[in-house]
C-alpha angles and dihedrals in degrees: 000000000000118000126202117237091254092048089053092049091049089054094051092045098043113126088213093056096038115046091174092061088048089053091051090054092048093048095045090051093050091050094044100243139107122264087248092055089046090052095047098038110039122072115239089241091058092044089054091049090053086052088052096047093050089046092052093045090052093048090051092049093048090051090052092051095050092046090052090046091052091048089049092050092046090053089052 
């Protein structure tokens, strides 16, 4: 299969195929900057801490949802 240059670019920049890119856009939006600004201004250590924060928050949210679902099933 021979991909055109634009098809290859789309695959590399697809949010579905690149969760880190998706996170960069979400974080840049939250901080009110462009992705280019985020990449040039934020140290890698801080960026990784943001990833950890979002990961932990997501895990906590999923746990709360699972607990609420279990409680709902228990009640009938």
